[in-house]
N, CA, C and O atoms as a GROMACS GRO file, in nm:
protein
  508
    1MET      N    1   0.107   3.380   0.418
    1MET     CA    2   0.245   3.362   0.406
    1MET      C    3   0.310   3.498   0.387
    1MET      O    4   0.420   3.523   0.437
    2ARG      N    5   0.242   3.585   0.315
    2ARG     CA    6   0.300   3.716   0.285
    2ARG      C    7   0.316   3.790   0.422
    2ARG      O    8   0.419   3.854   0.444
    3ASP      N    9   0.218   3.782   0.512
    3ASP     CA   10   0.229   3.849   0.637
    3ASP      C   11   0.344   3.796   0.720
    3ASP      O   12   0.408   3.876   0.789
    4ILE      N   13   0.375   3.668   0.717
    4ILE     CA   14   0.488   3.615   0.793
    4ILE      C   15   0.610   3.663   0.738
    4ILE      O   16   0.697   3.700   0.817
    5ILE      N   17   0.631   3.669   0.607
    5ILE     CA   18   0.752   3.710   0.542
    5ILE      C   19   0.768   3.866   0.580
    5ILE      O   20   0.878   3.909   0.617
    6THR      N   21   0.665   3.939   0.569
    6THR     CA   22   0.676   4.084   0.604
    6THR      C   23   0.723   4.100   0.750
    6THR      O   24   0.808   4.184   0.781
    7GLU      N   25   0.670   4.020   0.836
    7GLU     CA   26   0.705   4.022   0.977
    7GLU      C   27   0.858   3.996   0.993
    7GLU      O   28   0.931   4.066   1.063
    8TRP      N   29   0.901   3.886   0.920
    8TRP     CA   30   1.048   3.861   0.930
    8TRP      C   31   1.140   3.968   0.876
    8TRP      O   32   1.243   4.002   0.935
    9VAL      N   33   1.096   4.023   0.756
    9VAL     CA   34   1.174   4.129   0.696
    9VAL      C   35   1.179   4.258   0.779
    9VAL      O   36   1.278   4.330   0.776
   10GLU      N   37   1.071   4.286   0.854
   10GLU     CA   38   1.062   4.406   0.924
   10GLU      C   39   1.096   4.382   1.077
   10GLU      O   40   1.109   4.476   1.156
   11GLY      N   41   1.110   4.253   1.110
   11GLY     CA   42   1.127   4.225   1.254
   11GLY      C   43   1.264   4.267   1.311
   11GLY      O   44   1.365   4.257   1.241
   12GLU      N   45   1.267   4.312   1.430
   12GLU     CA   46   1.390   4.360   1.492
   12GLU      C   47   1.497   4.250   1.499
   12GLU      O   48   1.614   4.280   1.473
   13GLU      N   49   1.463   4.125   1.533
   13GLU     CA   50   1.560   4.021   1.542
   13GLU      C   51   1.588   3.940   1.416
   13GLU      O   52   1.686   3.866   1.406
   14THR      N   53   1.500   3.958   1.324
   14THR     CA   54   1.519   3.875   1.197
   14THR      C   55   1.557   3.960   1.073
   14THR      O   56   1.607   3.903   0.976
   15ALA      N   57   1.539   4.083   1.072
   15ALA     CA   58   1.562   4.167   0.949
   15ALA      C   59   1.708   4.156   0.903
   15ALA      O   60   1.738   4.136   0.785
   16ALA      N   61   1.798   4.169   1.004
   16ALA     CA   62   1.936   4.160   0.964
   16ALA      C   63   1.990   4.029   0.907
   16ALA      O   64   2.094   4.023   0.841
   17ARG      N   65   1.912   3.921   0.936
   17ARG     CA   66   1.945   3.787   0.884
   17ARG      C   67   1.891   3.765   0.743
   17ARG      O   68   1.931   3.666   0.682
   18ILE      N   69   1.811   3.841   0.691
   18ILE     CA   70   1.751   3.827   0.562
   18ILE      C   71   1.819   3.906   0.456
   18ILE      O   72   1.818   4.028   0.460
   19ALA      N   73   1.881   3.836   0.358
   19ALA     CA   74   1.952   3.908   0.255
   19ALA      C   75   1.865   3.935   0.138
   19ALA      O   76   1.887   4.037   0.072
   20HIS      N   77   1.771   3.856   0.104
   20HIS     CA   78   1.692   3.878  -0.017
   20HIS      C   79   1.556   3.804  -0.011
   20HIS      O   80   1.548   3.690   0.035
   21VAL      N   81   1.460   3.868  -0.055
   21VAL     CA   82   1.324   3.804  -0.062
   21VAL      C   83   1.273   3.827  -0.210
   21VAL      O   84   1.272   3.938  -0.264
   22GLU      N   85   1.232   3.712  -0.268
   22GLU     CA   86   1.180   3.712  -0.402
   22GLU      C   87   1.060   3.628  -0.413
   22GLU      O   88   1.059   3.514  -0.366
   23THR      N   89   0.959   3.680  -0.473
   23THR     CA   90   0.831   3.607  -0.499
   23THR      C   91   0.839   3.545  -0.644
   23THR      O   92   0.855   3.614  -0.745
   24VAL      N   93   0.828   3.415  -0.645
   24VAL     CA   94   0.833   3.342  -0.772
   24VAL      C   95   0.688   3.308  -0.804
   24VAL      O   96   0.620   3.241  -0.726
   25PRO      N   97   0.638   3.357  -0.922
   25PRO     CA   98   0.498   3.328  -0.955
   25PRO      C   99   0.475   3.180  -0.980
   25PRO      O  100   0.558   3.110  -1.038
   26ALA      N  101   0.360   3.134  -0.933
   26ALA     CA  102   0.319   2.995  -0.956
   26ALA      C  103   0.304   2.973  -1.100
   26ALA      O  104   0.271   3.064  -1.176
   27ARG      N  105   0.331   2.842  -1.143
   27ARG     CA  106   0.307   2.798  -1.278
   27ARG      C  107   0.221   2.679  -1.278
   27ARG      O  108   0.210   2.606  -1.180
   28GLY      N  109   0.158   2.660  -1.397
   28GLY     CA  110   0.071   2.547  -1.401
   28GLY      C  111   0.138   2.412  -1.421
   28GLY      O  112   0.255   2.407  -1.460
   29PRO      N  113   0.070   2.309  -1.397
   29PRO     CA  114   0.138   2.177  -1.410
   29PRO      C  115   0.175   2.147  -1.561
   29PRO      O  116   0.111   2.193  -1.655
   30ILE      N  117   0.280   2.068  -1.574
   30ILE     CA  118   0.324   2.029  -1.701
   30ILE      C  119   0.300   1.874  -1.702
   30ILE      O  120   0.355   1.801  -1.619
   31TYR      N  121   0.215   1.827  -1.798
   31TYR     CA  122   0.179   1.682  -1.804
   31TYR      C  123   0.261   1.622  -1.913
   31TYR      O  124   0.303   1.690  -2.006
   32GLU      N  125   0.284   1.496  -1.900
   32GLU     CA  126   0.354   1.409  -2.000
   32GLU      C  127   0.301   1.268  -1.995
   32GLU      O  128   0.272   1.219  -1.885
   33ASP      N  129   0.286   1.201  -2.104
   33ASP     CA  130   0.247   1.070  -2.110
   33ASP      C  131   0.387   0.983  -2.118
   33ASP      O  132   0.481   1.016  -2.191
   34PRO      N  133   0.387   0.874  -2.038
   34PRO     CA  134   0.510   0.789  -2.039
   34PRO      C  135   0.503   0.700  -2.168
   34PRO      O  136   0.395   0.662  -2.214
   35GLU      N  137   0.622   0.669  -2.222
   35GLU     CA  138   0.632   0.591  -2.340
   35GLU      C  139   0.721   0.465  -2.298
   35GLU      O  140   0.832   0.482  -2.247
   36PRO      N  141   0.669   0.345  -2.320
   36PRO     CA  142   0.534   0.312  -2.373
   36PRO      C  143   0.430   0.347  -2.261
   36PRO      O  144   0.465   0.369  -2.145
   37PRO      N  145   0.306   0.349  -2.302
   37PRO     CA  146   0.202   0.385  -2.203
   37PRO      C  147   0.201   0.287  -2.081
   37PRO      O  148   0.250   0.175  -2.091
   38ILE      N  149   0.150   0.330  -1.977
   38ILE     CA  150   0.132   0.250  -1.854
   38ILE      C  151   0.048   0.126  -1.882
   38ILE      O  152  -0.051   0.138  -1.954
   39ALA      N  153   0.080   0.009  -1.832
   39ALA     CA  154   0.000  -0.115  -1.845
   39ALA      C  155  -0.145  -0.081  -1.803
   39ALA      O  156  -0.170  -0.011  -1.704
   40ALA      N  157  -0.236  -0.133  -1.882
   40ALA     CA  158  -0.374  -0.105  -1.859
   40ALA      C  159  -0.422  -0.130  -1.720
   40ALA      O  160  -0.495  -0.046  -1.668
   41PRO      N  161  -0.384  -0.244  -1.650
   41PRO     CA  162  -0.438  -0.261  -1.516
   41PRO      C  163  -0.382  -0.160  -1.418
   41PRO      O  164  -0.450  -0.125  -1.322
   42VAL      N  165  -0.260  -0.111  -1.437
   42VAL     CA  166  -0.201  -0.016  -1.350
   42VAL      C  167  -0.267   0.115  -1.383
   42VAL      O  168  -0.301   0.186  -1.289
   43ALA      N  169  -0.288   0.154  -1.506
   43ALA     CA  170  -0.358   0.273  -1.543
   43ALA      C  171  -0.500   0.277  -1.483
   43ALA      O  172  -0.544   0.384  -1.441
   44ALA      N  173  -0.566   0.171  -1.478
   44ALA     CA  174  -0.704   0.151  -1.427
   44ALA      C  175  -0.694   0.179  -1.274
   44ALA      O  176  -0.778   0.252  -1.220
   45ALA      N  177  -0.597   0.124  -1.208
   45ALA     CA  178  -0.585   0.146  -1.064
   45ALA      C  179  -0.550   0.294  -1.032
   45ALA      O  180  -0.600   0.351  -0.936
   46LEU      N  181  -0.463   0.356  -1.115
   46LEU     CA  182  -0.440   0.491  -1.101
   46LEU      C  183  -0.569   0.574  -1.117
   46LEU      O  184  -0.597   0.663  -1.037
   47ALA      N  185  -0.644   0.545  -1.218
   47ALA     CA  186  -0.776   0.611  -1.257
   47ALA      C  187  -0.864   0.608  -1.141
   47ALA      O  188  -0.928   0.708  -1.108
   48SER      N  189  -0.871   0.486  -1.073
   48SER     CA  190  -0.962   0.462  -0.966
   48SER      C  191  -0.925   0.550  -0.837
   48SER      O  192  -1.005   0.569  -0.745
   49ARG      N  193  -0.799   0.600  -0.839
   49ARG     CA  194  -0.761   0.690  -0.737
   49ARG      C  195  -0.767   0.845  -0.787
   49ARG      O  196  -0.720   0.936  -0.718
   50GLY      N  197  -0.827   0.865  -0.907
   50GLY     CA  198  -0.842   0.990  -0.955
   50GLY      C  199  -0.714   1.049  -1.033
   50GLY      O  200  -0.709   1.168  -1.062
   51ILE      N  201  -0.619   0.965  -1.062
   51ILE     CA  202  -0.500   1.002  -1.133
   51ILE      C  203  -0.526   0.970  -1.278
   51ILE      O  204  -0.520   0.852  -1.314
   52GLU      N  205  -0.551   1.062  -1.360
   52GLU     CA  206  -0.577   1.039  -1.503
   52GLU      C  207  -0.453   1.077  -1.583
   52GLU      O  208  -0.428   1.020  -1.690
   53ARG      N  209  -0.375   1.171  -1.533
   53ARG     CA  210  -0.263   1.221  -1.611
   53ARG      C  211  -0.143   1.221  -1.517
   53ARG      O  212  -0.156   1.229  -1.394
   54LEU      N  213  -0.025   1.212  -1.579
   54LEU     CA  214   0.102   1.214  -1.494
   54LEU      C  215   0.175   1.350  -1.525
   54LEU      O  216   0.170   1.405  -1.635
   55TYR      N  217   0.238   1.395  -1.422
   55TYR     CA  218   0.328   1.511  -1.441
   55TYR      C  219   0.458   1.471  -1.510
   55TYR      O  220   0.501   1.356  -1.503
   56ARG      N  221   0.521   1.568  -1.577
   56ARG     CA  222   0.640   1.535  -1.650
   56ARG      C  223   0.742   1.461  -1.563
   56ARG      O  224   0.801   1.361  -1.607
   57HIS      N  225   0.764   1.508  -1.440
   57HIS     CA  226   0.862   1.435  -1.364
   57HIS      C  227   0.833   1.288  -1.331
   57HIS      O  228   0.922   1.205  -1.313
   58GLN      N  229   0.698   1.260  -1.324
   58GLN     CA  230   0.655   1.126  -1.303
   58GLN      C  231   0.683   1.045  -1.431
   58GLN      O  232   0.747   0.941  -1.422
   59ALA      N  233   0.642   1.084  -1.540
   59ALA     CA  234   0.663   1.016  -1.667
   59ALA      C  235   0.809   0.988  -1.697
   59ALA      O  236   0.845   0.877  -1.737
   60GLN      N  237   0.892   1.087  -1.679
   60GLN     CA  238   1.036   1.076  -1.701
   60GLN      C  239   1.098   0.977  -1.605
   60GLN      O  240   1.185   0.898  -1.644
   61THR      N  241   1.054   0.980  -1.474
   61THR     CA  242   1.111   0.891  -1.381
   61THR      C  243   1.064   0.744  -1.410
   61THR      O  244   1.144   0.651  -1.398
   62ILE      N  245   0.940   0.726  -1.448
   62ILE     CA  246   0.893   0.595  -1.489
   62ILE      C  247   0.975   0.541  -1.601
   62ILE      O  248   1.023   0.428  -1.593
   63ARG      N  249   0.992   0.618  -1.706
   63ARG     CA  250   1.084   0.581  -1.815
   63ARG      C  251   1.219   0.536  -1.777
   63ARG      O  252   1.269   0.433  -1.822
   64ARG      N  253   1.279   0.617  -1.691
   64ARG     CA  254   1.421   0.582  -1.652
   64ARG      C  255   1.423   0.452  -1.554
   64ARG      O  256   1.515   0.371  -1.557
   65ALA      N  257   1.320   0.441  -1.474
   65ALA     CA  258   1.315   0.325  -1.382
   65ALA      C  259   1.298   0.200  -1.461
   65ALA      O  260   1.359   0.098  -1.430
   66ARG      N  261   1.213   0.204  -1.567
   66ARG     CA  262   1.186   0.084  -1.644
   66ARG      C  263   1.310   0.029  -1.705
   66ARG      O  264   1.318  -0.092  -1.724
   67VAL      N  265   1.408   0.109  -1.737
   67VAL     CA  266   1.530   0.061  -1.800
   67VAL      C  267   1.644   0.054  -1.700
   67VAL      O  268   1.759   0.036  -1.739
   68GLY      N  269   1.614   0.068  -1.574
   68GLY     CA  270   1.713   0.055  -1.472
   68GLY      C  271   1.814   0.162  -1.452
   68GLY      O  272   1.924   0.134  -1.404
   69THR      N  273   1.781   0.284  -1.485
   69THR     CA  274   1.863   0.398  -1.474
   69THR      C  275   1.853   0.449  -1.338
   69THR      O  276   1.741   0.469  -1.291
   70HIS      N  277   1.962   0.474  -1.267
   70HIS     CA  278   1.966   0.538  -1.133
   70HIS      C  279   1.918   0.679  -1.152
   70HIS      O  280   1.964   0.754  -1.239
   71THR      N  281   1.819   0.714  -1.062
   71THR     CA  282   1.757   0.847  -1.081
   71THR      C  283   1.726   0.911  -0.947
   71THR      O  284   1.688   0.843  -0.851
   72VAL      N  285   1.744   1.043  -0.941
   72VAL     CA  286   1.711   1.122  -0.824
   72VAL      C  287   1.603   1.214  -0.869
   72VAL      O  288   1.616   1.283  -0.971
   73VAL      N  289   1.489   1.218  -0.789
   73VAL     CA  290   1.383   1.310  -0.829
   73VAL      C  291   1.372   1.411  -0.712
   73VAL      O  292   1.369   1.374  -0.594
   74VAL      N  293   1.366   1.541  -0.749
   74VAL     CA  294   1.349   1.645  -0.661
   74VAL      C  295   1.217   1.726  -0.697
   74VAL      O  296   1.204   1.791  -0.800
   75ALA      N  297   1.131   1.714  -0.610
   75ALA     CA  298   1.000   1.785  -0.632
   75ALA      C  299   0.934   1.812  -0.493
   75ALA      O  300   0.972   1.756  -0.391
   76GLY      N  301   0.837   1.901  -0.498
   76GLY     CA  302   0.776   1.938  -0.370
   76GLY      C  303   0.696   1.824  -0.299
   76GLY      O  304   0.670   1.718  -0.356
   77THR      N  305   0.662   1.852  -0.177
   77THR     CA  306   0.586   1.750  -0.101
   77THR      C  307   0.452   1.728  -0.174
   77THR      O  308   0.389   1.821  -0.225
   78ALA      N  309   0.413   1.601  -0.175
   78ALA     CA  310   0.292   1.554  -0.239
   78ALA      C  311   0.286   1.586  -0.385
   78ALA      O  312   0.178   1.608  -0.439
   79ALA      N  313   0.409   1.591  -0.454
   79ALA     CA  314   0.405   1.608  -0.598
   79ALA      C  315   0.395   1.478  -0.676
   79ALA      O  316   0.398   1.477  -0.799
   80GLY      N  317   0.383   1.367  -0.598
   80GLY     CA  318   0.377   1.234  -0.673
   80GLY      C  319   0.504   1.164  -0.712
   80GLY      O  320   0.506   1.084  -0.806
   81LYS      N  321   0.609   1.192  -0.641
   81LYS     CA  322   0.736   1.133  -0.669
   81LYS      C  323   0.729   0.986  -0.665
   81LYS      O  324   0.783   0.917  -0.752
   82SER      N  325   0.658   0.931  -0.558
   82SER     CA  326   0.650   0.788  -0.539
   82SER      C  327   0.600   0.712  -0.667
   82SER      O  328   0.649   0.602  -0.693
   83LEU      N  329   0.506   0.768  -0.745
   83LEU     CA  330   0.462   0.691  -0.857
   83LEU      C  331   0.574   0.659  -0.958
   83LEU      O  332   0.566   0.563  -1.035
   84GLY      N  333   0.680   0.743  -0.955
   84GLY     CA  334   0.796   0.716  -1.043
   84GLY      C  335   0.856   0.581  -1.024
   84GLY      O  336   0.914   0.526  -1.117
   85TYR      N  337   0.845   0.524  -0.901
   85TYR     CA  338   0.897   0.388  -0.882
   85TYR      C  339   0.788   0.287  -0.863
   85TYR      O  340   0.807   0.171  -0.897
   86GLN      N  341   0.672   0.328  -0.809
   86GLN     CA  342   0.558   0.239  -0.787
   86GLN      C  343   0.502   0.187  -0.918
   86GLN      O  344   0.471   0.068  -0.927
   87VAL      N  345   0.488   0.266  -1.016
   87VAL     CA  346   0.436   0.224  -1.151
   87VAL      C  347   0.524   0.110  -1.216
   87VAL      O  348   0.475   0.007  -1.261
   88PRO      N  349   0.653   0.135  -1.217
   88PRO     CA  350   0.741   0.031  -1.284
   88PRO      C  351   0.739  -0.101  -1.195
   88PRO      O  352   0.746  -0.211  -1.248
   89ILE      N  353   0.731  -0.087  -1.065
   89ILE     CA  354   0.718  -0.210  -0.981
   89ILE      C  355   0.589  -0.284  -1.010
   89ILE      O  356   0.588  -0.406  -1.024
   90ALA      N  357   0.472  -0.203  -1.018
   90ALA     CA  358   0.344  -0.275  -1.041
   90ALA      C  359   0.345  -0.334  -1.180
   90ALA      O  360   0.284  -0.439  -1.199
   91GLU      N  361   0.412  -0.272  -1.282
   91GLU     CA  362   0.416  -0.334  -1.421
   91GLU      C  363   0.502  -0.459  -1.417
   91GLU      O  364   0.472  -0.559  -1.483
   92ALA      N  365   0.613  -0.453  -1.336
   92ALA     CA  366   0.699  -0.575  -1.328
   92ALA      C  367   0.630  -0.692  -1.269
   92ALA      O  368   0.642  -0.805  -1.315
   93VAL      N  369   0.556  -0.662  -1.163
   93VAL     CA  370   0.478  -0.768  -1.096
   93VAL      C  371   0.364  -0.823  -1.187
   93VAL      O  372   0.335  -0.942  -1.182
   94LEU      N  373   0.306  -0.743  -1.264
   94LEU     CA  374   0.204  -0.794  -1.357
   94LEU      C  375   0.270  -0.885  -1.465
   94LEU      O  376   0.214  -0.988  -1.503
   95GLU      N  377   0.384  -0.846  -1.509
   95GLU     CA  378   0.455  -0.928  -1.607
   95GLU      C  379   0.505  -1.056  -1.554
   95GLU      O  380   0.499  -1.158  -1.622
   96ASP      N  381   0.558  -1.055  -1.427
   96ASP     CA  382   0.610  -1.171  -1.365
   96ASP      C  383   0.580  -1.159  -1.217
   96ASP      O  384   0.634  -1.073  -1.148
   97ARG      N  385   0.494  -1.243  -1.170
   97ARG     CA  386   0.455  -1.241  -1.019
   97ARG      C  387   0.575  -1.268  -0.926
   97ARG      O  388   0.569  -1.243  -0.806
   98ARG      N  389   0.682  -1.319  -0.986
   98ARG     CA  390   0.804  -1.347  -0.901
   98ARG      C  391   0.890  -1.226  -0.883
   98ARG      O  392   0.990  -1.231  -0.811
   99SER      N  393   0.851  -1.110  -0.950
   99SER     CA  394   0.933  -0.989  -0.939
   99SER      C  395   0.937  -0.944  -0.794
   99SER      O  396   0.841  -0.960  -0.718
  100THR      N  397   1.054  -0.887  -0.758
  100THR     CA  398   1.068  -0.828  -0.628
  100THR      C  399   1.124  -0.689  -0.629
  100THR      O  400   1.190  -0.648  -0.725
  101ALA      N  401   1.100  -0.618  -0.523
  101ALA     CA  402   1.163  -0.489  -0.506
  101ALA      C  403   1.179  -0.469  -0.353
  101ALA      O  404   1.092  -0.504  -0.273
  102LEU      N  405   1.291  -0.412  -0.319
  102LEU     CA  406   1.320  -0.377  -0.178
  102LEU      C  407   1.306  -0.227  -0.163
  102LEU      O  408   1.378  -0.149  -0.225
  103LEU      N  409   1.208  -0.187  -0.077
  103LEU     CA  410   1.192  -0.046  -0.056
  103LEU      C  411   1.222  -0.010   0.087
  103LEU      O  412   1.167  -0.074   0.176
  104LEU      N  413   1.302   0.083   0.116
  104LEU     CA  414   1.338   0.127   0.243
  104LEU      C  415   1.299   0.271   0.269
  104LEU      O  416   1.327   0.360   0.188
  105PHE      N  417   1.234   0.296   0.386
  105PHE     CA  418   1.178   0.429   0.424
  105PHE      C  419   1.232   0.469   0.560
  105PHE      O  420   1.255   0.382   0.644
  106PRO      N  421   1.253   0.595   0.584
  106PRO     CA  422   1.310   0.641   0.707
  106PRO      C  423   1.208   0.643   0.827
  106PRO      O  424   1.248   0.649   0.943
  107THR      N  425   1.088   0.639   0.799
  107THR     CA  426   0.985   0.643   0.909
  107THR      C  427   0.868   0.542   0.896
  107THR      O  428   0.830   0.506   0.785
  108LYS      N  429   0.813   0.498   1.004
  108LYS     CA  430   0.704   0.406   0.997
  108LYS      C  431   0.587   0.473   0.923
  108LYS      O  432   0.520   0.405   0.845
  109ALA      N  433   0.560   0.593   0.943
  109ALA     CA  434   0.440   0.657   0.887
  109ALA      C  435   0.462   0.663   0.732
  109ALA      O  436   0.364   0.642   0.660
  110LEU      N  437   0.573   0.689   0.682
  110LEU     CA  438   0.603   0.690   0.541
  110LEU      C  439   0.596   0.544   0.488
  110LEU      O  440   0.548   0.524   0.377
  111THR      N  441   0.643   0.446   0.563
  111THR     CA  442   0.625   0.310   0.523
  111THR      C  443   0.484   0.274   0.506
  111THR      O  444   0.449   0.216   0.403
  112GLN      N  445   0.397   0.304   0.602
  112GLN     CA  446   0.261   0.268   0.589
  112GLN      C  447   0.189   0.345   0.480
  112GLN      O  448   0.098   0.291   0.417
  113ASP      N  449   0.228   0.466   0.455
  113ASP     CA  450   0.170   0.544   0.343
  113ASP      C  451   0.204   0.480   0.211
  113ASP      O  452   0.117   0.471   0.125
  114GLN      N  453   0.331   0.435   0.190
  114GLN     CA  454   0.374   0.368   0.072
  114GLN      C  455   0.308   0.231   0.058
  114GLN      O  456   0.266   0.192  -0.051
  115TYR      N  457   0.300   0.159   0.172
  115TYR     CA  458   0.234   0.034   0.166
  115TYR      C  459   0.089   0.045   0.101
  115TYR      O  460   0.050  -0.030   0.011
  116ARG      N  461   0.016   0.148   0.159
  116ARG     CA  462  -0.121   0.165   0.108
  116ARG      C  463  -0.125   0.199  -0.040
  116ARG      O  464  -0.212   0.152  -0.113
  117SER      N  465  -0.029   0.282  -0.085
  117SER     CA  466  -0.022   0.324  -0.226
  117SER      C  467   0.006   0.197  -0.313
  117SER      O  468  -0.058   0.179  -0.417
  118LEU      N  469   0.095   0.115  -0.271
  118LEU     CA  470   0.132  -0.001  -0.350
  118LEU      C  471   0.008  -0.095  -0.354
  118LEU      O  472  -0.029  -0.147  -0.459
  119TYR      N  473  -0.055  -0.115  -0.234
  119TYR     CA  474  -0.168  -0.204  -0.226
  119TYR      C  475  -0.280  -0.151  -0.326
  119TYR      O  476  -0.345  -0.232  -0.392
  120HIS      N  477  -0.299  -0.025  -0.336
  120HIS     CA  478  -0.401   0.028  -0.420
  120HIS      C  479  -0.371   0.018  -0.569
  120HIS      O  480  -0.459   0.030  -0.655
  121LEU      N  481  -0.238  -0.007  -0.597
  121LEU     CA  482  -0.199  -0.030  -0.732
  121LEU      C  483  -0.209  -0.180  -0.774
  121LEU      O  484  -0.174  -0.219  -0.885
  122GLY      N  485  -0.259  -0.261  -0.678
  122GLY     CA  486  -0.278  -0.400  -0.702
  122GLY      C  487  -0.164  -0.484  -0.670
  122GLY      O  488  -0.154  -0.595  -0.722
  123ILE      N  489  -0.073  -0.437  -0.582
  123ILE     CA  490   0.043  -0.516  -0.539
  123ILE      C  491   0.034  -0.536  -0.398
  123ILE      O  492   0.018  -0.441  -0.322
  124ASP      N  493   0.045  -0.670  -0.354
  124ASP     CA  494   0.052  -0.705  -0.216
  124ASP      C  495   0.196  -0.682  -0.170
  124ASP      O  496   0.283  -0.765  -0.195
  125PRO      N  497   0.221  -0.570  -0.102
  125PRO     CA  498   0.364  -0.536  -0.072
  125PRO      C  499   0.442  -0.639   0.011
  125PRO      O  500   0.565  -0.637   0.012
  126LEU      N  501   0.375  -0.726   0.078
  126LEU     CA  502   0.439  -0.818   0.164
  126LEU      C  503   0.462  -0.956   0.104
  126LEU      O  504   0.513  -1.046   0.171
  127VAL      N  505   0.428  -0.972  -0.019
  127VAL     CA  506   0.449  -1.112  -0.084
  127VAL      C  507   0.587  -1.114  -0.132
  127VAL      O  508   0.630  -1.215  -0.189
   0.00000   0.00000   0.00000
């Protein structure tokens, strides 16, 4: 990545378009446990997928979704944003099999990805 940025900064066609370059150091993950804890069957499903701990943004999103608060989550690609709504949906279905959720996605690929994720949490997404 550094080589590409150097090429842009020094490039004849691109240098004039770049006003500032800054390297932000990476930081470690910040974990948080949701309160109340995730329902045991859902936690077991997550553990079977190698998810033992949640990031802070996931725990906070789960907490807000559980109480029906409108929430926007901004995080990088593959940061686990989907768990913020999938976990509360799975918990609601465990509590009452008649629970429903309407999920809309902009692409078929994302729809299939989310379908698989919900299925692995023990939810039949088409019921």
